C-alpha positions as CSV (number, residue, x, y, z in Angstrom):
1,X,6.7,50.6,57.2
2,X,2.9,49.8,57.2
3,X,2.0,47.1,54.7
4,X,-1.0,47.8,52.4
5,X,-1.5,44.2,51.4
6,X,-4.9,42.8,52.6
7,X,-5.3,45.8,55.0
8,X,-8.8,46.2,53.4
9,X,-9.9,42.8,54.4
10,X,-13.5,43.0,55.6
11,X,-13.8,46.7,54.9
12,X,-16.8,48.1,53.0
13,X,-16.1,50.5,50.1
14,X,-18.8,52.6,48.4
15,X,-17.6,53.8,45.1
16,X,-19.6,56.0,42.8
17,X,-19.1,55.7,39.1
18,X,-17.8,52.3,39.8
19,X,-19.0,50.5,36.8
20,X,-16.4,51.6,34.3
21,X,-13.1,53.5,33.7
22,X,-11.1,54.4,36.8
23,X,-14.0,53.5,39.1
24,X,-14.1,49.9,37.9
25,X,-10.3,49.7,38.1
26,X,-10.3,50.9,41.7
27,X,-13.2,48.7,42.7
28,X,-11.4,45.5,41.5
29,X,-8.2,46.6,43.2
30,X,-10.0,47.1,46.5
31,X,-11.6,43.7,46.2
32,X,-8.3,42.1,45.6
33,X,-7.2,43.6,48.9
34,X,-10.1,41.9,50.6
35,X,-12.8,44.7,50.6
36,X,-16.5,44.3,50.0
37,X,-17.6,46.8,47.3
38,X,-20.8,48.7,46.7
39,X,-20.8,49.7,43.0
40,X,-23.0,52.7,42.4
41,X,-23.8,54.0,38.9
42,X,-26.8,55.0,36.9
43,X,-27.1,51.7,34.9
44,X,-27.8,48.6,37.0
45,X,-26.6,46.3,34.2
46,X,-23.1,47.8,34.3
47,X,-23.0,47.7,38.1
48,X,-24.0,44.0,38.1
49,X,-21.3,43.2,35.6
50,X,-18.6,44.6,37.8
51,X,-20.2,43.0,40.9
52,X,-19.9,39.6,39.2
53,X,-16.1,40.3,38.6
54,X,-15.8,41.2,42.3
55,X,-17.5,38.0,43.5
56,X,-15.2,36.0,41.3
57,X,-12.3,37.6,43.2
58,X,-13.9,36.3,46.4
59,X,-15.4,39.2,48.2
60,X,-18.9,40.5,48.5
61,X,-20.5,43.0,46.0
62,X,-23.6,45.2,46.1
63,X,-24.6,46.7,42.7
64,X,-26.9,49.7,43.0
65,X,-28.4,52.0,40.4
66,X,-28.5,55.6,41.5
67,X,-28.2,59.0,39.9
68,X,-25.8,60.7,42.3
69,X,-26.7,64.1,41.0
70,X,-30.2,63.7,42.5
71,X,-29.9,64.8,46.1
72,X,-33.0,62.8,47.3
73,X,-31.6,59.5,46.0
74,X,-28.4,59.6,48.0
75,X,-29.5,58.9,51.6
76,X,-31.7,55.9,50.6
77,X,-28.7,54.6,48.6
78,X,-26.4,54.9,51.6
79,X,-28.9,53.2,53.8
80,X,-29.3,50.3,51.4
81,X,-25.5,49.9,51.1
82,X,-25.2,49.7,54.8
83,X,-28.0,47.2,55.0
84,X,-26.3,45.0,52.5
85,X,-22.7,45.3,53.4
86,X,-22.5,46.9,56.9
87,X,-20.8,50.1,57.9
88,X,-19.1,52.0,55.1
89,X,-15.4,52.3,55.9
90,X,-14.2,53.9,52.6
91,X,-16.1,56.3,50.3
92,X,-14.8,57.0,46.9
93,X,-16.4,60.0,45.1
94,X,-15.4,59.0,41.6
95,X,-18.5,59.7,39.5
96,X,-18.0,62.5,37.0
97,X,-19.2,63.9,33.7
98,X,-17.7,66.5,31.3
99,X,-20.1,66.7,28.3
100,X,-18.9,68.3,25.1
101,X,-20.2,71.6,23.9
102,X,-19.5,73.7,20.7
103,X,-18.6,76.9,22.5
104,X,-18.8,78.6,25.9
105,X,-21.7,80.7,24.6
106,X,-23.6,77.5,23.9
107,X,-23.3,76.0,27.4
108,X,-26.9,75.7,28.5
109,X,-28.1,76.2,32.1
110,X,-29.2,72.5,32.1
111,X,-25.8,71.3,31.0
112,X,-24.0,73.5,33.6
113,X,-26.3,72.3,36.4
114,X,-25.8,68.7,35.5
115,X,-22.0,69.0,35.5
116,X,-22.1,70.7,38.9
117,X,-24.6,68.2,40.3
118,X,-22.5,65.1,39.4
119,X,-19.0,66.5,40.1
120,X,-19.6,68.8,43.1
121,X,-23.1,68.5,44.7
122,X,-23.0,64.7,44.9
123,X,-19.6,64.5,46.7
124,X,-20.7,67.3,49.1
125,X,-23.8,65.5,50.1
126,X,-22.2,62.0,50.3
127,X,-19.3,63.3,52.4
128,X,-21.9,64.8,54.7
129,X,-24.0,61.7,54.9
130,X,-21.2,59.0,55.0
131,X,-18.6,61.1,56.8
132,X,-20.8,61.9,59.7
133,X,-21.6,58.2,60.1
134,X,-17.9,57.3,59.9
135,X,-17.1,59.8,62.6
136,X,-19.7,58.5,65.0
137,X,-18.7,54.9,64.4
138,X,-14.9,55.3,64.8
139,X,-13.5,56.6,61.6
140,X,-13.0,55.9,57.9
141,X,-11.5,57.3,54.7
142,X,-13.0,59.4,52.0
143,X,-11.3,59.7,48.6
144,X,-12.4,62.3,46.1
145,X,-11.4,61.9,42.5
146,X,-10.6,65.3,41.0
147,X,-8.9,66.3,37.7
148,X,-6.0,68.4,36.5
149,X,-8.8,70.4,34.7
150,X,-9.4,71.9,38.1
151,X,-6.2,73.8,37.7
152,X,-5.8,74.0,34.0
153,X,-9.2,73.7,32.3
154,X,-9.4,73.8,28.5
155,X,-12.1,75.9,26.7
156,X,-14.0,72.6,26.3
157,X,-14.0,71.7,30.0
158,X,-14.7,75.0,31.9
159,X,-17.8,73.9,33.9
160,X,-16.1,70.6,34.7
161,X,-12.9,72.3,35.8
162,X,-14.8,74.7,38.0
163,X,-16.7,71.8,39.6
164,X,-13.5,69.9,40.3
165,X,-11.8,73.0,41.7
166,X,-14.7,73.1,44.1
167,X,-14.1,69.5,45.0
168,X,-10.5,70.2,45.7
169,X,-11.7,72.9,48.2
170,X,-14.3,70.6,49.8
171,X,-11.5,68.0,50.4
172,X,-9.7,70.3,52.8
173,X,-12.9,71.6,54.4
174,X,-14.2,68.2,55.2
175,X,-10.8,67.0,56.4
176,X,-11.1,69.7,59.1
177,X,-14.8,69.1,59.7
178,X,-14.2,65.4,60.6
179,X,-10.9,65.9,62.4
180,X,-8.8,63.1,63.7
181,X,-11.0,60.1,62.9
182,X,-12.0,60.5,59.2
183,X,-9.3,61.1,56.6
184,X,-10.5,63.1,53.5
185,X,-8.1,63.2,50.6
186,X,-8.2,63.8,46.9
187,X,-6.6,62.2,43.8
188,X,-6.1,64.8,41.1
189,X,-6.1,62.6,38.0
190,X,-4.6,63.6,34.7
191,X,-5.7,62.2,31.3
192,X,-6.2,58.5,31.6
193,X,-6.9,56.2,28.6
194,X,-10.2,54.7,29.7
195,X,-13.4,54.2,27.6
196,X,-14.0,58.0,27.8
197,X,-10.7,58.6,25.8
198,X,-12.2,56.8,22.8
199,X,-14.0,60.1,22.0
200,X,-10.8,62.1,22.0
201,X,-8.9,63.4,19.0
202,X,-6.0,61.1,19.7
203,X,-3.4,62.6,17.2
204,X,-4.0,66.0,18.9
205,X,-3.8,64.4,22.4
206,X,-0.6,62.6,21.6
207,X,0.9,65.9,20.4
208,X,0.0,67.7,23.5
209,X,1.2,64.7,25.6
210,X,4.7,65.5,24.5
211,X,4.7,68.3,27.0
212,X,4.1,65.8,29.9
213,X,7.1,64.4,31.7
214,X,6.0,60.8,30.9
215,X,4.8,61.9,27.4
216,X,1.6,59.8,27.4
217,X,-1.8,59.3,28.9
218,X,-2.2,57.1,32.0
219,X,-3.2,53.4,31.9
220,X,-6.2,52.8,34.3
221,X,-4.1,50.5,36.5
222,X,-1.8,53.4,37.3
223,X,-4.4,54.9,39.6
224,X,-4.4,51.9,41.9
225,X,-1.3,52.9,44.0
226,X,-2.7,56.2,45.0
227,X,-6.2,54.8,45.7
228,X,-4.8,52.0,48.0
229,X,-2.6,54.5,49.8
230,X,-5.5,56.7,50.7
231,X,-7.9,53.8,51.5
232,X,-5.5,52.0,53.8
233,X,-3.9,52.8,57.1
234,X,-0.7,53.5,55.2
235,X,-2.1,57.1,55.0
236,X,-3.0,57.3,58.7
237,X,-1.2,60.7,58.9
238,X,-2.5,62.1,55.6
239,X,-5.7,64.2,55.4
240,X,-6.7,67.2,53.4
241,X,-4.2,66.2,50.8
242,X,-4.5,66.5,47.0
243,X,-2.2,64.1,45.1
244,X,-1.5,64.6,41.4
245,X,-1.5,61.4,39.4
246,X,-0.9,62.8,35.9
247,X,2.4,61.7,34.5
248,X,3.8,65.2,34.9
249,X,1.1,66.6,32.6
250,X,1.7,70.3,31.7
251,X,-1.2,70.9,29.5
252,X,-4.9,71.7,29.6
253,X,-7.1,69.2,31.4
254,X,-9.0,66.5,29.6
């Protein structure tokens, strides 16, 4: 059996939305496995805070402020990451947004476009940019972070669910595009208790969680196993896969 431990030593990981929530958790986990991490998010202060934690672990970190929904910011960001840390071996498309709205009729074009830009357009462009470089330089791994809302969106997450459904489809498409050298996989995350969950109606959430097999939301650390599997050579024969990490959730997506 292939061991995961320290298989990421010396690897470079680019993770979007890496300054908080599941992104921060994965970034620290990759660092503990020896990887150097580029933390990309909109606020440089938050990126620098996580970068300091990574350096304390003993690996290199590169904090970079970027709005991944802006197409023209992505290639310069990738170039700067490579200049700072070398070839990108692992790309994690984790950045996401699901803003609240009072009703479907009140969803504005601006809100819809922003949700699509962050959750779908950015991963599409980054997989094209980084994946093509991975393929020409010997390979790599791309991990997309989707949501159970892609299969069961609630009335309050329709644009988000549609974008994540598109990301599920892109996972398979890019896996075939890059063939046998670049693995492209997807983690379909259920409701995790991160800083975002502080805005939830928790009594209502806990009631709905009773329908889940594990009957609760996930702790951020419970994403690590899936992330390390897809990042490491343990998943050398896995591509185009979507793995549900949701505690057996059987309700609408959060």
